[in-house]
C-alpha positions in Angstrom: 158.5 -60.0 7.3 155.1 -59.4 8.7 154.4 -59.0 12.4 152.3 -56.7 14.7 153.5 -54.9 17.8 151.2 -54.8 20.8 151.5 -52.9 24.1 148.9 -55.1 25.8 147.5 -58.6 25.4 144.1 -57.0 25.4 144.8 -56.2 21.7 144.9 -59.9 20.7 143.0 -61.8 23.4 139.9 -62.0 21.2 141.8 -63.7 18.4 142.8 -66.8 20.5 141.1 -69.3 22.7 144.3 -70.5 24.3 147.8 -69.4 25.1 151.0 -71.5 25.6 153.2 -69.6 28.1 157.0 -69.8 28.5 158.1 -69.3 32.1 161.6 -67.7 32.4 161.7 -64.3 30.9 158.0 -64.2 30.3 156.2 -65.1 33.6 159.1 -64.8 36.0 162.9 -64.7 36.4 163.1 -67.7 38.8 162.8 -65.5 41.9 159.7 -63.3 41.4 157.1 -62.6 38.8 157.8 -60.1 36.0 155.9 -56.8 35.9 152.2 -57.3 34.8 152.5 -61.0 34.3 150.4 -62.2 37.3 147.6 -59.8 36.4 147.7 -60.8 32.7 147.5 -64.5 33.5 144.5 -63.8 35.8 142.8 -61.6 33.3 143.2 -64.1 30.5 141.8 -66.9 32.7 138.9 -64.8 33.7 138.1 -64.3 30.0 137.9 -68.1 29.7 141.2 -68.5 27.8 142.9 -71.8 28.3 146.4 -71.5 29.5 149.2 -74.0 29.6 152.9 -73.8 30.5 155.5 -75.0 28.0 159.0 -74.8 29.5 162.5 -76.0 28.9 162.9 -76.5 32.7 164.4 -79.9 33.6 161.8 -80.2 36.4 158.8 -82.5 36.0 155.4 -80.9 35.1 153.9 -81.1 38.6 157.0 -79.5 40.1 156.7 -76.6 37.8 153.1 -76.1 38.8 153.9 -76.4 42.5 156.4 -73.5 42.2 153.8 -71.1 40.8 152.3 -69.9 44.1 155.7 -68.8 45.5 156.1 -66.7 42.4 152.6 -65.1 42.7 150.7 -67.2 40.2 147.5 -69.2 40.8 148.0 -72.8 39.4 144.2 -73.0 38.9 144.6 -70.6 36.0 146.4 -73.3 34.0 145.2 -76.5 32.3 148.6 -77.9 33.1 152.3 -77.9 32.1 154.5 -79.6 29.5 158.2 -79.6 30.5 161.3 -80.9 28.8 162.2 -82.6 32.1 158.9 -84.6 32.1 159.4 -85.7 28.5 163.1 -86.5 29.0 162.3 -88.5 32.1 159.7 -90.6 30.2 162.2 -91.3 27.5 164.9 -92.4 30.0 162.5 -94.6 31.8 161.4 -96.3 28.6 164.9 -96.6 27.1 167.2 -97.2 30.1 165.1 -97.5 33.3 163.2 -100.7 32.8 161.9 -102.0 36.1 161.5 -105.6 35.0 162.7 -108.2 37.6 166.3 -109.1 37.0 167.2 -106.1 34.9 170.5 -104.5 36.0 170.5 -100.9 37.1 171.6 -98.6 34.3 174.2 -96.0 35.4 174.5 -92.5 34.0 176.9 -89.5 34.1 174.5 -86.8 35.3 175.0 -83.1 34.9 172.5 -81.5 37.2 171.6 -78.9 39.8 173.0 -78.6 43.3 169.6 -78.3 45.0 168.9 -81.9 46.0 165.1 -81.4 45.6 165.3 -80.8 41.8 167.4 -83.9 40.9 165.3 -86.1 43.2 162.0 -85.0 41.5 163.5 -85.7 38.1 165.2 -89.0 38.8 161.9 -90.3 40.2 160.6 -90.1 36.6 163.5 -92.1 35.1 162.9 -95.6 36.4 165.7 -98.0 37.4 168.7 -95.7 36.8 171.5 -94.5 39.1 174.1 -91.7 38.9 177.8 -92.3 38.8 180.9 -90.0 38.5 182.9 -92.9 36.9 182.6 -92.8 33.1 183.9 -96.4 32.9 180.7 -97.8 34.5 178.2 -95.5 32.8 175.7 -96.5 30.2 174.5 -93.0 29.1 174.7 -89.3 30.0 172.0 -87.0 31.3 172.4 -83.2 30.8 169.8 -81.9 33.2 171.5 -78.9 35.0 174.8 -77.2 35.2 175.9 -77.0 38.8 177.3 -80.4 39.6 178.2 -83.8 38.3 175.9 -86.0 40.5 177.2 -88.9 42.5 175.0 -91.9 43.4 174.0 -90.6 46.9 174.5 -86.9 46.2 177.3 -86.7 48.8 180.2 -87.0 46.4 179.0 -84.4 43.8 181.6 -82.8 41.7 181.3 -79.0 41.1 181.2 -77.9 37.5 183.2 -74.8 38.5 182.4 -71.4 36.9 180.5 -72.8 33.9 177.1 -71.3 34.7 178.1 -67.6 35.1 181.6 -67.6 33.5 181.2 -70.2 30.7 184.2 -72.2 31.9 184.2 -75.7 30.4 187.3 -76.9 32.2 185.6 -79.5 34.4 183.0 -80.4 31.8 185.3 -80.9 28.9 187.3 -83.6 30.7 184.2 -85.5 31.4 182.7 -85.1 27.9 185.9 -86.3 26.3 185.9 -89.5 28.3 182.2 -90.1 27.4 183.0 -89.6 23.8 185.7 -92.2 23.9 183.2 -94.7 25.4 180.6 -93.8 22.9 177.9 -92.9 25.4 174.6 -91.4 24.2 173.4 -88.2 25.8 169.9 -87.1 26.8 169.4 -83.4 27.2 166.5 -82.5 29.5 166.9 -78.7 29.2 168.0 -77.5 25.7 168.2 -73.8 26.7 171.5 -72.2 25.9 171.3 -69.1 28.2 168.8 -67.5 30.6 168.4 -64.3 32.5 168.8 -64.6 36.3 167.7 -62.0 38.9 170.0 -58.9 38.7 170.1 -59.1 34.9 172.7 -61.8 35.0 173.1 -64.0 31.9 173.7 -67.6 32.8 174.9 -70.5 30.6 172.4 -73.4 30.5 172.5 -77.2 29.9 171.9 -76.8 26.2 175.4 -75.5 25.7 176.9 -78.7 27.3 174.8 -80.8 24.9 176.0 -78.7 21.9 179.6 -79.1 23.0 179.1 -82.9 23.2 177.8 -83.0 19.6 180.6 -80.8 18.4 183.1 -83.3 19.9 181.3 -86.1 18.0 178.8 -87.4 20.5 175.1 -88.1 19.9 172.4 -86.3 21.9 168.6 -86.6 22.0 167.0 -83.3 23.0 163.7 -82.7 24.7 161.8 -79.4 24.8 161.5 -76.3 22.6 162.0 -75.8 19.7 160.9 -79.3 18.9 157.4 -79.3 17.4 156.1 -82.4 19.2 156.2 -80.5 22.5 154.0 -77.7 21.1 151.7 -80.4 19.7 151.5 -82.0 23.2 150.3 -78.6 24.5 147.6 -78.5 21.8 146.4 -81.9 22.9 146.2 -80.8 26.5 144.3 -77.6 25.6 142.0 -79.5 23.3 142.3 -76.6 20.7 143.2 -76.3 17.1 146.5 -74.7 16.3 144.9 -71.7 14.6 143.2 -70.7 17.9 146.3 -70.8 20.0 149.3 -68.5 20.4 152.6 -69.3 22.1 154.2 -66.6 24.2 158.0 -66.7 24.7 161.2 -64.6 24.8 163.5 -66.8 22.8 163.7 -66.6 19.0 165.8 -69.8 19.0 163.4 -71.9 21.1 160.0 -70.2 21.4 159.4 -68.5 18.0 161.3 -71.1 16.0 159.3 -73.9 17.7 156.0 -72.2 17.2 156.7 -71.5 13.6 157.6 -75.1 13.0 154.4 -76.2 14.7 152.3 -73.7 12.7 151.2 -71.9 15.8 151.0 -68.1 16.2 153.7 -66.6 18.5 154.1 -63.6 20.7 157.7 -62.6 21.1 158.5 -60.9 24.5 161.3 -58.4 24.0 162.0 -58.0 27.7 163.5 -61.5 28.1 166.8 -63.0 26.9 167.1 -60.8 23.8 166.7 -57.6 25.8 170.4 -56.6 25.6 170.1 -56.5 21.8 167.7 -53.5 22.0 168.6 -50.0 23.1 165.5 -49.5 25.2 164.6 -50.1 28.9 162.9 -53.4 29.7 159.1 -52.8 29.3 159.5 -50.4 26.4 158.9 -51.4 22.8 162.0 -51.5 20.5 161.7 -49.6 17.3 160.6 -51.5 14.2 164.0 -51.3 12.4 165.8 -53.0 15.4 163.2 -55.7 15.5 163.5 -56.4 11.8 167.2 -56.5 12.0 167.1 -59.1 14.8 164.5 -61.2 13.1 166.5 -61.2 9.9 169.7 -62.2 11.7 168.0 -65.0 13.5 165.9 -66.0 10.5 162.7 -66.2 12.7 159.7 -63.9 12.6 157.0 -63.9 15.3 153.3 -63.2 14.7 153.2 -60.5 17.4 155.8 -58.6 19.5 155.1 -57.3 23.0 157.5 -55.8 25.6 156.1 -57.8 28.5 153.3 -60.3 29.4 150.9 -57.6 30.5 147.2 -56.7 30.0 
């Protein structure tokens, strides 16, 4: 179990020509940037390091980049972004959303977000598909968010209840069971299981819905981390060899596991979703024994460990 602990990215910056950055729990919490992250991104960019975002957000790549200024980041610091939403949308378009003349519209059961802007940006990537709340007329399932079951026009959305903050599957289970009976395939555009929201709130994410579907006997195709092809897509965008790049993330399940599978160095940020497992304040380095205990339990070991993305 070999890893190094660092207090600043200045300690490893010379070792890498590029960095793949996770968003939530590393750069920001969805509402504002995390301490030191904006300055660290700017410093790495000034040093000529190539930066790219790799995120399990269900938003398309350009949407993720457009959100950066509101969070304090300069999009010009980044080569681009690879998101699970972008990759899932491409798959849906190629598999279900054919736009050939005469093709019937494919209908989907769509777990998504309440904010209409997010579903609109995503569905524009999916081709000739349409949402429905009626399982009987659906051809497949999209797990994209966890606020609502989307209707065709967005006016008849069905709330998923207290799933996100309370983990209540009551509404979701009834829909999944009907989908299982019909044998509908699922596409998961965001495989995250949990995330940290502002106020240190732990929220349940779409990945848990997909896991539940598989547990019930359904089939699901996942997009995003930890799947190695998404890390490889980042390497292609960066134009760099794997041995000159490090991935920075806060999830052992998605970030470190994916980087390990892709043979890319990783920097594990302890102030993210695993922070509750350490008896230290966010921003402080956990002791080595607690780090080793967690890595042994999760069977994933990063290359480096840092409390925050800071320089």
